[in-house]
LUMVOLUM-801286 format. One record per residue (C-alpha): residue in one letter; x, z, y; chain. Coordinates in pm, whole numbers. Example, Ala and Ser with C-alpha at 12.3 -4.5 7.8 and 13.67 -1.06 7.14 Angstrom:
// LUMVOLUM-801286
<"A", <1230, 780, -450>, "A">
<"S", <1367, 714, -106>, "A">
//
This chain:
// LUMVOLUM-801286
<"X", <-476, -6123, 2205>, "A">
<"X", <-126, -6266, 2150>, "A">
<"X", <9, -5934, 2024>, "A">
<"X", <-278, -5903, 1769>, "A">
<"X", <-222, -6254, 1630>, "A">
<"X", <154, -6195, 1602>, "A">
<"X", <90, -5872, 1408>, "A">
<"X", <-132, -6050, 1158>, "A">
<"X", <132, -6317, 1095>, "A">
<"X", <414, -6063, 1041>, "A">
<"X", <200, -5859, 799>, "A">
<"X", <92, -6156, 581>, "A">
<"X", <238, -6229, 225>, "A">
<"X", <393, -6555, 345>, "A">
<"X", <630, -6382, 591>, "A">
<"X", <914, -6358, 336>, "A">
<"X", <894, -6734, 267>, "A">
<"X", <903, -6811, 638>, "A">
<"X", <1200, -6580, 689>, "A">
<"X", <1397, -6743, 405>, "A">
<"X", <1331, -7090, 547>, "A">
<"X", <1443, -6967, 885>, "A">
<"X", <1771, -6835, 744>, "A">
<"X", <1832, -7170, 570>, "A">
<"X", <1776, -7350, 903>, "A">
<"X", <1987, -7099, 1100>, "A">
<"X", <1691, -6971, 1297>, "A">
<"X", <1692, -6608, 1413>, "A">
<"X", <1334, -6490, 1467>, "A">
<"X", <1462, -6157, 1596>, "A">
<"X", <1641, -6341, 1875>, "A">
<"X", <1320, -6530, 1956>, "A">
<"X", <1131, -6204, 1982>, "A">
<"X", <1409, -6058, 2195>, "A">
<"X", <1391, -6359, 2423>, "A">
<"X", <1014, -6314, 2446>, "A">
<"X", <1066, -5955, 2547>, "A">
<"X", <1322, -6062, 2812>, "A">
<"X", <1082, -6322, 2952>, "A">
<"X", <804, -6065, 2964>, "A">
<"X", <1038, -5820, 3138>, "A">
<"X", <1142, -6083, 3393>, "A">
<"X", <778, -6158, 3470>, "A">
<"X", <713, -5789, 3522>, "A">
<"X", <1026, -5760, 3740>, "A">
<"X", <913, -6059, 3946>, "A">
<"X", <574, -5898, 4003>, "A">
<"X", <740, -5571, 4099>, "A">
<"X", <989, -5745, 4330>, "A">
<"X", <710, -5947, 4488>, "A">
<"X", <512, -5633, 4557>, "A">
<"X", <827, -5465, 4690>, "A">
<"X", <898, -5767, 4911>, "A">
<"X", <546, -5755, 5052>, "A">
<"X", <583, -5383, 5119>, "A">
<"X", <922, -5442, 5285>, "A">
<"X", <778, -5719, 5504>, "A">
<"X", <489, -5496, 5614>, "A">
<"X", <732, -5215, 5692>, "A">
<"X", <956, -5457, 5886>, "A">
<"X", <657, -5585, 6086>, "A">
<"X", <559, -5230, 6169>, "A">
<"X", <911, -5144, 6282>, "A">
<"X", <921, -5466, 6486>, "A">
<"X", <606, -5379, 6681>, "A">
<"X", <718, -5019, 6731>, "A">
<"X", <1058, -5129, 6863>, "A">
<"X", <910, -5396, 7090>, "A">
<"X", <636, -5162, 7218>, "A">
<"X", <897, -4903, 7319>, "A">
<"X", <1080, -5166, 7523>, "A">
<"X", <761, -5320, 7665>, "A">
<"X", <639, -4980, 7788>, "A">
<"X", <959, -4959, 7991>, "A">
<"X", <892, -5304, 8139>, "A">
<"X", <543, -5190, 8238>, "A">
<"X", <687, -4867, 8382>, "A">
<"X", <952, -5039, 8595>, "A">
<"X", <697, -5289, 8728>, "A">
<"X", <483, -4992, 8833>, "A">
<"X", <777, -4847, 9026>, "A">
<"X", <852, -5183, 9186>, "A">
<"X", <505, -5221, 9340>, "A">
<"X", <429, -4853, 9413>, "A">
<"X", <555, -4840, 9776>, "A">
<"X", <301, -5105, 9877>, "A">
<"X", <21, -4845, 9862>, "A">
<"X", <234, -4576, 10028>, "A">
<"X", <319, -4748, 10355>, "A">
<"X", <141, -4501, 10584>, "A">
<"X", <262, -4197, 10388>, "A">
<"X", <625, -4309, 10384>, "A">
<"X", <631, -4415, 10750>, "A">
<"X", <481, -4080, 10849>, "A">
<"X", <692, -3854, 10622>, "A">
<"X", <1024, -4023, 10704>, "A">
<"X", <936, -4108, 11066>, "A">
<"X", <1033, -4473, 11021>, "A">
<"X", <921, -4804, 11165>, "A">
<"X", <812, -5116, 10977>, "A">
<"X", <1163, -5262, 10962>, "A">
<"X", <1301, -4949, 10798>, "A">
<"X", <1013, -4942, 10551>, "A">
<"X", <1088, -5303, 10460>, "A">
<"X", <1453, -5210, 10411>, "A">
<"X", <1349, -4920, 10186>, "A">
<"X", <1146, -5156, 9969>, "A">
<"X", <1432, -5407, 9959>, "A">
<"X", <1676, -5161, 9797>, "A">
<"X", <1491, -5219, 9470>, "A">
<"X", <1567, -5592, 9489>, "A">
<"X", <1928, -5518, 9585>, "A">
<"X", <1984, -5311, 9272>, "A">
<"X", <1794, -5559, 9056>, "A">
<"X", <1984, -5863, 9185>, "A">
<"X", <2326, -5701, 9151>, "A">
<"X", <2278, -5657, 8775>, "A">
<"X", <2158, -6005, 8683>, "A">
<"X", <2491, -6167, 8594>, "A">
<"X", <2664, -5880, 8407>, "A">
<"X", <2348, -5769, 8229>, "A">
<"X", <2352, -6047, 7969>, "A">
<"X", <2709, -5962, 7869>, "A">
<"X", <2630, -5589, 7855>, "A">
<"X", <2322, -5657, 7644>, "A">
<"X", <2522, -5852, 7387>, "A">
<"X", <2800, -5592, 7379>, "A">
<"X", <2601, -5267, 7365>, "A">
<"X", <2263, -5381, 7229>, "A">
<"X", <1913, -5322, 7372>, "A">
<"X", <1872, -4970, 7234>, "A">
<"X", <2145, -4811, 7443>, "A">
<"X", <2091, -5030, 7748>, "A">
<"X", <1714, -4981, 7764>, "A">
<"X", <1746, -4605, 7708>, "A">
<"X", <2005, -4569, 7984>, "A">
<"X", <1816, -4807, 8217>, "A">
<"X", <1493, -4611, 8175>, "A">
<"X", <1676, -4286, 8239>, "A">
<"X", <1829, -4441, 8550>, "A">
<"X", <1481, -4535, 8673>, "A">
<"X", <1365, -4181, 8601>, "A">
<"X", <1654, -4026, 8797>, "A">
<"X", <1594, -4269, 9084>, "A">
<"X", <1226, -4179, 9087>, "A">
<"X", <1309, -3808, 9098>, "A">
<"X", <1552, -3860, 9388>, "A">
<"X", <1286, -4064, 9567>, "A">
<"X", <1028, -3788, 9516>, "A">
<"X", <1258, -3512, 9644>, "A">
<"X", <1432, -3712, 9917>, "A">
<"X", <1463, -3511, 10241>, "A">
<"X", <1531, -3825, 10446>, "A">
<"X", <1515, -4203, 10426>, "A">
<"X", <1873, -4240, 10301>, "A">
<"X", <1805, -4044, 9982>, "A">
<"X", <1485, -4246, 9935>, "A">
<"X", <1687, -4566, 9963>, "A">
<"X", <1932, -4436, 9703>, "A">
<"X", <1641, -4363, 9472>, "A">
<"X", <1504, -4714, 9513>, "A">
<"X", <1849, -4861, 9450>, "A">
<"X", <1879, -4673, 9120>, "A">
<"X", <1527, -4776, 9021>, "A">
<"X", <1605, -5142, 9087>, "A">
<"X", <1934, -5124, 8898>, "A">
<"X", <1764, -4980, 8591>, "A">
<"X", <1464, -5211, 8621>, "A">
<"X", <1690, -5516, 8591>, "A">
<"X", <1705, -5444, 8217>, "A">
<"X", <1325, -5450, 8177>, "A">
<"X", <1228, -5805, 8088>, "A">
<"X", <1564, -5911, 7943>, "A">
<"X", <1583, -5599, 7726>, "A">
<"X", <1229, -5641, 7599>, "A">
<"X", <1289, -6004, 7509>, "A">
<"X", <1620, -5914, 7343>, "A">
<"X", <1433, -5672, 7117>, "A">
<"X", <1185, -5951, 7049>, "A">
<"X", <1459, -6193, 6941>, "A">
<"X", <1603, -5929, 6706>, "A">
<"X", <1277, -5833, 6538>, "A">
<"X", <1046, -6135, 6548>, "A">
<"X", <1062, -6488, 6414>, "A">
<"X", <1139, -6747, 6682>, "A">
<"X", <788, -6894, 6643>, "A">
<"X", <642, -6566, 6768>, "A">
<"X", <865, -6537, 7073>, "A">
<"X", <637, -6734, 7312>, "A">
<"X", <354, -6497, 7221>, "A">
<"X", <583, -6196, 7265>, "A">
<"X", <696, -6330, 7603>, "A">
<"X", <336, -6380, 7711>, "A">
<"X", <212, -6033, 7629>, "A">
<"X", <527, -5886, 7785>, "A">
<"X", <439, -6057, 8114>, "A">
<"X", <82, -5930, 8082>, "A">
<"X", <210, -5573, 8042>, "A">
<"X", <415, -5619, 8359>, "A">
<"X", <100, -5723, 8543>, "A">
<"X", <-73, -5417, 8400>, "A">
<"X", <200, -5196, 8547>, "A">
<"X", <150, -5361, 8885>, "A">
<"X", <-225, -5298, 8869>, "A">
<"X", <-172, -4932, 8780>, "A">
<"X", <53, -4898, 9085>, "A">
<"X", <-230, -4988, 9319>, "A">
<"X", <-569, -4817, 9303>, "A">
<"X", <-485, -4574, 9021>, "A">
<"X", <-170, -4452, 9198>, "A">
<"X", <-366, -4395, 9518>, "A">
<"X", <-618, -4190, 9323>, "A">
<"X", <-340, -3993, 9152>, "A">
<"X", <-194, -3909, 9491>, "A">
<"X", <-529, -3762, 9596>, "A">
<"X", <-558, -3561, 9276>, "A">
<"X", <-210, -3407, 9267>, "A">
<"X", <-176, -3359, 9642>, "A">
<"X", <51, -3638, 9762>, "A">
<"X", <294, -3911, 9665>, "A">
<"X", <585, -3673, 9604>, "A">
<"X", <401, -3493, 9327>, "A">
<"X", <296, -3825, 9178>, "A">
<"X", <655, -3948, 9166>, "A">
<"X", <775, -3625, 9006>, "A">
<"X", <521, -3686, 8731>, "A">
<"X", <646, -4044, 8703>, "A">
<"X", <1005, -3918, 8674>, "A">
<"X", <903, -3701, 8379>, "A">
<"X", <719, -3994, 8225>, "A">
<"X", <1033, -4204, 8261>, "A">
<"X", <1233, -3946, 8067>, "A">
<"X", <976, -3963, 7786>, "A">
<"X", <994, -4344, 7783>, "A">
<"X", <1374, -4325, 7767>, "A">
<"X", <1359, -4087, 7470>, "A">
<"X", <1106, -4314, 7302>, "A">
<"X", <1335, -4615, 7348>, "A">
<"X", <1629, -4429, 7196>, "A">
<"X", <1418, -4308, 6904>, "A">
<"X", <1234, -4625, 6807>, "A">
<"X", <1445, -4922, 6918>, "A">
<"X", <1700, -5047, 6667>, "A">
<"X", <1963, -5315, 6724>, "A">
<"X", <1985, -5427, 6360>, "A">
<"X", <1664, -5629, 6342>, "A">
<"X", <1607, -5885, 6064>, "A">
<"X", <1685, -6171, 6305>, "A">
<"X", <2013, -6029, 6432>, "A">
<"X", <2190, -6351, 6340>, "A">
<"X", <2010, -6673, 6429>, "A">
<"X", <2150, -7008, 6323>, "A">
<"X", <2187, -7257, 6604>, "A">
<"X", <2209, -7536, 6352>, "A">
<"X", <1842, -7513, 6264>, "A">
<"X", <1744, -7600, 6619>, "A">
<"X", <1963, -7907, 6647>, "A">
<"X", <1875, -8239, 6491>, "A">
<"X", <2159, -8421, 6324>, "A">
<"X", <2042, -8739, 6492>, "A">
<"X", <2027, -8586, 6836>, "A">
<"X", <2261, -8725, 7098>, "A">
<"X", <2278, -8392, 7282>, "A">
<"X", <2379, -8150, 7010>, "A">
<"X", <2515, -7811, 7096>, "A">
<"X", <2875, -7834, 7203>, "A">
<"X", <3119, -7573, 7065>, "A">
<"X", <3208, -7284, 7291>, "A">
<"X", <3567, -7313, 7413>, "A">
<"X", <3768, -7018, 7283>, "A">
<"X", <3894, -6909, 7624>, "A">
<"X", <3554, -6944, 7791>, "A">
<"X", <3377, -6743, 7523>, "A">
<"X", <3590, -6446, 7620>, "A">
<"X", <3510, -6438, 7990>, "A">
<"X", <3194, -6455, 8196>, "A">
<"X", <3394, -6572, 8497>, "A">
<"X", <3468, -6908, 8338>, "A">
<"X", <3099, -6992, 8314>, "A">
<"X", <3034, -6858, 8664>, "A">
<"X", <3316, -7070, 8805>, "A">
<"X", <3156, -7379, 8649>, "A">
<"X", <2795, -7329, 8755>, "A">
<"X", <2868, -7250, 9121>, "A">
<"X", <3011, -7602, 9153>, "A">
<"X", <2689, -7769, 9042>, "A">
<"X", <2465, -7859, 9342>, "A">
<"X", <2147, -7880, 9134>, "A">
<"X", <2182, -7518, 9024>, "A">
<"X", <2209, -7412, 9388>, "A">
<"X", <1894, -7611, 9467>, "A">
<"X", <1709, -7438, 9182>, "A">
<"X", <1838, -7098, 9295>, "A">
<"X", <1712, -7146, 9651>, "A">
<"X", <1386, -7285, 9520>, "A">
<"X", <1337, -6954, 9339>, "A">
<"X", <1453, -6768, 9651>, "A">
<"X", <1182, -6922, 9870>, "A">
<"X", <904, -6894, 9610>, "A">
<"X", <981, -6530, 9532>, "A">
<"X", <968, -6453, 9904>, "A">
<"X", <590, -6478, 9870>, "A">
<"X", <585, -6186, 9628>, "A">
<"X", <840, -5986, 9828>, "A">
<"X", <638, -6024, 10148>, "A">
<"X", <282, -5980, 10022>, "A">
<"X", <212, -5781, 9702>, "A">
<"X", <548, -5601, 9689>, "A">
<"X", <538, -5465, 10042>, "A">
<"X", <288, -5563, 10316>, "A">
<"X", <-11, -5714, 10135>, "A">
<"X", <-209, -5393, 10088>, "A">
<"X", <-169, -5297, 10455>, "A">
<"X", <-279, -5646, 10560>, "A">
<"X", <-601, -5617, 10356>, "A">
<"X", <-670, -5267, 10490>, "A">
<"X", <-629, -5381, 10850>, "A">
<"X", <-815, -5711, 10812>, "A">
<"X", <-1105, -5612, 10585>, "A">
<"X", <-1133, -5240, 10658>, "A">
<"X", <-1074, -5148, 10294>, "A">
<"X", <-951, -4816, 10162>, "A">
<"X", <-597, -4798, 10032>, "A">
<"X", <-717, -4784, 9670>, "A">
<"X", <-948, -5087, 9702>, "A">
<"X", <-695, -5292, 9898>, "A">
<"X", <-425, -5212, 9643>, "A">
<"X", <-648, -5308, 9353>, "A">
<"X", <-736, -5639, 9517>, "A">
<"X", <-372, -5720, 9592>, "A">
<"X", <-277, -5644, 9232>, "A">
<"X", <-481, -5948, 9129>, "A">
<"X", <-178, -6143, 9248>, "A">
<"X", <13, -6008, 8949>, "A">
<"X", <-272, -6085, 8713>, "A">
<"X", <-250, -6443, 8837>, "A">
<"X", <128, -6431, 8801>, "A">
<"X", <89, -6344, 8433>, "A">
<"X", <-167, -6623, 8386>, "A">
<"X", <56, -6879, 8556>, "A">
<"X", <359, -6771, 8352>, "A">
<"X", <158, -6845, 8037>, "A">
<"X", <-28, -7160, 8142>, "A">
<"X", <243, -7364, 8314>, "A">
<"X", <480, -7373, 8014>, "A">
<"X", <189, -7495, 7799>, "A">
<"X", <114, -7773, 8046>, "A">
<"X", <468, -7908, 8007>, "A">
<"X", <348, -8095, 7699>, "A">
<"X", <98, -8292, 7908>, "A">
<"X", <257, -8327, 8251>, "A">
<"X", <608, -8395, 8383>, "A">
<"X", <808, -8081, 8453>, "A">
<"X", <885, -8179, 8813>, "A">
<"X", <515, -8243, 8884>, "A">
<"X", <425, -7894, 8768>, "A">
<"X", <710, -7748, 8967>, "A">
<"X", <579, -7919, 9282>, "A">
<"X", <232, -7777, 9228>, "A">
<"X", <360, -7418, 9213>, "A">
<"X", <481, -7372, 9575>, "A">
<"X", <225, -7620, 9714>, "A">
<"X", <-69, -7440, 9553>, "A">
<"X", <68, -7101, 9654>, "A">
<"X", <122, -7216, 10014>, "A">
<"X", <-238, -7341, 10042>, "A">
<"X", <-378, -7020, 9892>, "A">
<"X", <-165, -6797, 10117>, "A">
<"X", <-278, -6991, 10425>, "A">
<"X", <-644, -6939, 10323>, "A">
<"X", <-584, -6567, 10257>, "A">
<"X", <-424, -6522, 10598>, "A">
<"X", <-641, -6740, 10819>, "A">
<"X", <-974, -6824, 10653>, "A">
<"X", <-1255, -6685, 10872>, "A">
<"X", <-1528, -6471, 10718>, "A">
<"X", <-1378, -6479, 10370>, "A">
<"X", <-1588, -6264, 10135>, "A">
<"X", <-1430, -6000, 9914>, "A">
<"X", <-1517, -6208, 9609>, "A">
<"X", <-1363, -6518, 9766>, "A">
<"X", <-1056, -6316, 9862>, "A">
<"X", <-1021, -6196, 9504>, "A">
<"X", <-1035, -6554, 9373>, "A">
<"X", <-776, -6669, 9628>, "A">
<"X", <-538, -6385, 9540>, "A">
<"X", <-575, -6466, 9171>, "A">
<"X", <-508, -6837, 9232>, "A">
<"X", <-216, -6752, 9461>, "A">
<"X", <-53, -6549, 9186>, "A">
<"X", <-123, -6817, 8925>, "A">
<"X", <45, -7082, 9138>, "A">
<"X", <348, -6860, 9200>, "A">
<"X", <371, -6797, 8826>, "A">
<"X", <441, -7165, 8772>, "A">
<"X", <784, -7131, 8932>, "A">
<"X", <910, -6984, 8604>, "A">
<"X", <978, -7344, 8494>, "A">
<"X", <1279, -7365, 8726>, "A">
<"X", <1488, -7161, 8482>, "A">
<"X", <1452, -7437, 8223>, "A">
<"X", <1555, -7709, 8466>, "A">
<"X", <1854, -7507, 8592>, "A">
<"X", <1984, -7469, 8236>, "A">
<"X", <1979, -7846, 8181>, "A">
<"X", <2255, -7882, 8439>, "A">
<"X", <2496, -7636, 8281>, "A">
<"X", <2676, -7628, 7945>, "A">
<"X", <2451, -7470, 7684>, "A">
<"X", <2702, -7195, 7614>, "A">
<"X", <2677, -7092, 7983>, "A">
<"X", <2294, -7075, 7991>, "A">
<"X", <2295, -6694, 8011>, "A">
<"X", <2523, -6693, 8315>, "A">
<"X", <2314, -6972, 8468>, "A">
<"X", <1989, -6778, 8435>, "A">
<"X", <2156, -6463, 8566>, "A">
<"X", <2296, -6643, 8871>, "A">
<"X", <1969, -6820, 8954>, "A">
<"X", <1769, -6500, 8912>, "A">
<"X", <2020, -6309, 9130>, "A">
<"X", <1973, -6551, 9420>, "A">
<"X", <1597, -6540, 9363>, "A">
<"X", <1580, -6161, 9382>, "A">
<"X", <1796, -6148, 9696>, "A">
<"X", <1492, -6285, 9878>, "A">
<"X", <1339, -5941, 9833>, "A">
<"X", <1634, -5798, 10025>, "A">
<"X", <1570, -6043, 10310>, "A">
<"X", <1195, -6086, 10348>, "A">
<"X", <1049, -5735, 10324>, "A">
<"X", <1262, -5612, 10618>, "A">
<"X", <1212, -5944, 10804>, "A">
<"X", <833, -5911, 10798>, "A">
<"X", <875, -5550, 10911>, "A">
<"X", <1098, -5662, 11197>, "A">
<"X", <835, -5909, 11316>, "A">
<"X", <566, -5641, 11297>, "A">
<"X", <779, -5401, 11501>, "A">
<"X", <832, -5673, 11762>, "A">
<"X", <454, -5729, 11788>, "A">
<"X", <358, -5359, 11771>, "A">
<"X", <166, -5228, 12071>, "A">
<"X", <263, -4863, 12024>, "A">
<"X", <-51, -4748, 11838>, "A">
<"X", <3, -4449, 11606>, "A">
<"X", <-247, -4274, 11377>, "A">
<"X", <-147, -3961, 11183>, "A">
<"X", <221, -4034, 11243>, "A">
<"X", <209, -4391, 11106>, "A">
<"X", <238, -4711, 11306>, "A">
<"X", <-84, -4911, 11325>, "A">
<"X", <-78, -5291, 11324>, "A">
<"X", <-365, -5521, 11414>, "A">
<"X", <-481, -5799, 11179>, "A">
<"X", <-342, -6062, 11417>, "A">
<"X", <0, -5898, 11394>, "A">
<"X", <-6, -5919, 11015>, "A">
<"X", <-119, -6280, 11034>, "A">
<"X", <172, -6371, 11257>, "A">
<"X", <431, -6179, 11057>, "A">
<"X", <307, -6301, 10718>, "A">
<"X", <293, -6665, 10830>, "A">
<"X", <645, -6663, 10693>, "A">
<"X", <489, -6681, 10344>, "A">
<"X", <330, -7029, 10364>, "A">
<"X", <630, -7150, 10565>, "A">
<"X", <887, -7050, 10303>, "A">
<"X", <665, -7180, 10022>, "A">
<"X", <652, -7513, 10205>, "A">
<"X", <1032, -7517, 10216>, "A">
<"X", <1032, -7458, 9838>, "A">
<"X", <792, -7752, 9799>, "A">
<"X", <1026, -7977, 9998>, "A">
<"X", <1316, -7873, 9776>, "A">
<"X", <1131, -8000, 9467>, "A">
<"X", <1189, -8359, 9589>, "A">
<"X", <1562, -8303, 9551>, "A">
<"X", <1544, -8151, 9203>, "A">
<"X", <1666, -8356, 8910>, "A">
<"X", <1656, -8271, 8542>, "A">
<"X", <1994, -8267, 8371>, "A">
<"X", <2088, -8323, 8010>, "A">
<"X", <2293, -8012, 7927>, "A">
<"X", <2552, -8249, 7789>, "A">
<"X", <2918, -8179, 7749>, "A">
<"X", <2985, -8322, 8093>, "A">
<"X", <2711, -8130, 8266>, "A">
<"X", <2949, -7875, 8409>, "A">
<"X", <3091, -8126, 8654>, "A">
<"X", <2924, -8156, 8992>, "A">
<"X", <2709, -8465, 8973>, "A">
<"X", <2369, -8617, 9042>, "A">
//
């Protein structure tokens, strides 16, 4: 419509008069038309750039989900490997001719490898990036799984578990590192939540489904050889799809600090930025961090003793369940763990952090006591108790936040690594300890080459779970929240 009107004006007899008047006034109509063409071109360019930007954003979102999924599959895979021995107790005790203490030691090698990597892993992740670390870690899990499957004796099996635990240490941290590189910070809580859910899924697959797979392929060794091949595929997938140069590679700390805040981020000292040992030397002198570390140690003992090692056998002996059904029931603990890890952080907006932290070990202790000693508990009731037990244990995740308030902000990575290392060491202690108690109570019964334990024996040995959770509850009365101020690295409180 505009072009038609303009054409009529240019073609009219009065155009010459208009042009002469324009020249007298110093007006260049050609320049006006040129400017109109430039404006029209800019509008078209803006539309094109907007469409291109939308296309780029969609492509970036797609790459983000592909990269995160590749890492999250590894987290699911390593969680599967962590829980798998719990449904293989009879098979492993028979094939390796071992007692309960040695089986507990075998399980604990995973925690040993996992704990040993907690402090250096953060530094390695920042230096080499998640792509290389996750790919190598997955391959390490795959090699460990293959060694475990082919192990001629218990010592090779322990080596396999050690390698699996060492690689698995990269699972959650690596997945969240990919998340921070590829997703906006507002999406990270959601990413964290579904990552935890995938871990619980891996634990569930390592119960009933693994038992069924063993029956189909002719034994646990064949199953683990298949898992080793799957691990190699996951490693290749991580190397292919994960990229370290995500759109959020550089995040500004300034945006998260209010100019009016009295606890702004302090600058990282030049010499301490270069060495992890400086931060480590600071945090080990802070009593509150040790309290938080041992709180995690005692709470995690519940997982190390029940679902990670002896829980399935306890349910089989007490309720007469098959290995597949008992494993599936016990895996509800990890479903609850995922639920608790999501719910408790949300409740921080309504309730004091210390109150929630008290509820975690207290609730878990009560549930574990019911699971162990409640008479005539139905299968449905047992399922609810296991779910609630896991949910309560999941609340202990809040202790990381409190631990970091007592250390300089620049040392938060070392703080989390140290606290998590002490926490995971409980797996090295409690799985063999429960086995030692079972061996002490054992009456010599053997079926198909495996030691047989009565329900009362499991009750006595696993009483350690509510006891250690009660110790964790007592520790909460000594916990104080810090301020993460510039003076927080000095022993205080």
